[in-house]
N, C-alpha and C positions, 0 to 999 in steps of 0.2 A: 313317268320315271326318267331316269338319266338317259336311257337309250332313246326314248322318244324325243327328248330335248336335243340329243346329238343329231338325230335324223332330221329334225326341223331346221337346224342351223348349219348343217354341213351337207354338201352335195354328194360326197362319197366318204366312205369310212373303211379304213384298213383294220383288219383284225388278225392278231397273232394268237391263236387259241392254245395258250400254254396252260395246262391244267395242273398246277402245282401249288403247294402250300395253301394259302387262304385265298387265292385268286381264281375264281371260276372253276373250281375243281369238279363241279358237276355239269359243266358246259352250259350254264344258264345264259350267259351273254351270247354265245354262238347260237343257241336255240332261239333266243329272242330276235336276233338279227335275221336268222333264216325265215322267221315268220313275218317280220315287219319290213324287211328291205329285200332288194334284189341282188343276189350274188352274181357278179358278172365276170369274175376271174379268181383263179386259185393257183398258187404256185408254191414251191418249196425252195428254201435256201439253207443249205447245210443242215438238213433235217428239221428245219423250222418251217411250218406251214403258214402261208400268208393268204388271207381271203379278202377280196375287195367287194364291197357292197355299194350299190347306188341307193340314194334316198328314194322314197316313194314319189316325191315331186319330180326328180330327174327321170326315174324309170317311166313315169306316166307320159312324159313328153315324147317318148319314142315307142309307145304302145303300137302294136301291129294294127289295131282297129280302133280308131278314134271315134268318140261319141260325145254328145252333150245332152244327156237324158237327165231331167230333173225329177226327183221323187218328193212330192209333198212340199216343195219349196225349201226342203231341209238339206238335201244331199243331191249331188250330181254324180253320174257315172261318166267319167271323162274318157274312158277307153278300156280295152281288154285285150288279152292275148289268149289264144286257145290252141290246144293240141288234142288230137292230131291237127297239124298245121293246116290253115286255110289261106288262100291268097287274099291279100288286102284288097277289099272291094266293098261296094255298097251292099252286096248280098253275100254273107259269109256262109259257105256250105262246106261240110266235111263228111267223109265216109268213116264209118266205124262198124264194128261187129258186136253182137251180143256178148256181154262179159267184158268188153273193152272199157278202159277208163278214159273219160274226157276230162282234161285238166284245164283249169281257167285261172288267169290272173286278172282281177278286177281292180280298177283304180277309182276309188270313191273320194269325193271332196265335200267337206262340210261347207254349207253356204252361210252359216251363222251359228250362234249358240243353239244346241239341241238339248231339249229337256227330257228326252225319252231314249232308252236303250233299244233301238230298233233292231230287229233280226233281218238278215238277208235270206231270201229264198231263191233257189235256182231249181227249175224243173225242166226235164226233158220229156215232152209229151206230144201226142199227135192231135189232130184237129177234133177228134172225138172225145178227148179227155183222158186217153190212156197214158199214164205216166210210167215211163220205163227207167227213170232215174231222178233222184232229187237230193238236195242238200240244204238244210236250214241251219243257220249259225249267226253269231255275231262276227263282225269283221276281224280279219287277221287271226283266225283260229281262236276266237273268243277273247282275244287279248286287247282289242281296241273298241270298247263300247262307244256308241255314237255320242253319248252324253259327255264323254271325256274329250271329244275332239275340239280343237280350237277353230274359230272361223277361218275358212280358207285352207285348212289343213287337208292334205291328201294322204289316204291310207291305201296300202297295197294289201289286197285280200286274195289269198291263194286257196284253191280248193280242187278236189278231185271228185268226180261223179262216175260211178261204175254203172254201165248200162246193164239192165237185168238180163240174166241168161235166157229168160223166157221171152225177151222182146222179139216180136215178129218183124221181118224185114219191112221196110217202108220209110216214109219221110216223117221226121219229127222236128219240133222246134225247141230251142233253148230259150226259156223264158225266165226272167228274174225280176226282183223288186225288193221292197222292204215292207215290214209290217210291225205293228205294235204287239208284242207278245202278250200283253195284258188283255187287250180287247180282240186280238186277231185281225184288226182292221188294217188293210193294206194302204200304203201311201199312193196317192194318184200320181200318174206320170204326167209331166208337163205336156199340155196339148199344143200341137203344132197346127197351123192352118190346114184345113182339109183332112185332118186326122181325128178319128173318134177318141173320146176319153177312154182311158185304160188304167188298170191297176198293175200293169207289168210292162216290161220292155222285152221284145223278142230280139235277141242279138245274133242268133245263128240258126241254121238248119242242119240237122244230122240225118244222113241217109244210112240207115242200118242195113247192112248187106250180109250175106251168108259168108 
């Protein structure tokens, strides 16, 4: 749509969310930008609110944790941000409590035309397979199906995962990937030298504490 075209062709977008008359009276434009772009500033001038958004391409360039993980040769994960915050390093570790929410911003990039609407899965699980939190969805809160992405286009994908109240203390991994919802088959992760083939990428470790 027009908002997607705007974010593809502009690095930043200012929004004055005036809901009057026949212009965005239900907040559709602001809601779409909140899902698909990164709000970096907000201010008011004489009772008029101004919001500044960065396009996914710009936001991905300063992600806290940069990656180059390819899924099925169709999509790459260029980077991510995570809360509770974790220091930028090769090993991302964070502490959380049962019932707490882990928030992620994922930056996906289409490598070429994609003929399937893949779903994203994100699981928080331990080495024995105990899953204490998960989220399955299409990118950008179901608003950016992968088949609609242009080659090279970057998508900002925001999600929250709540750790189960019953989660026992211990170390868990945040694993993610993509799969075909029709067959359930996961896309393989690009194999690096010396690394075994996999159908997911582990991006962080979560230490669940009391």
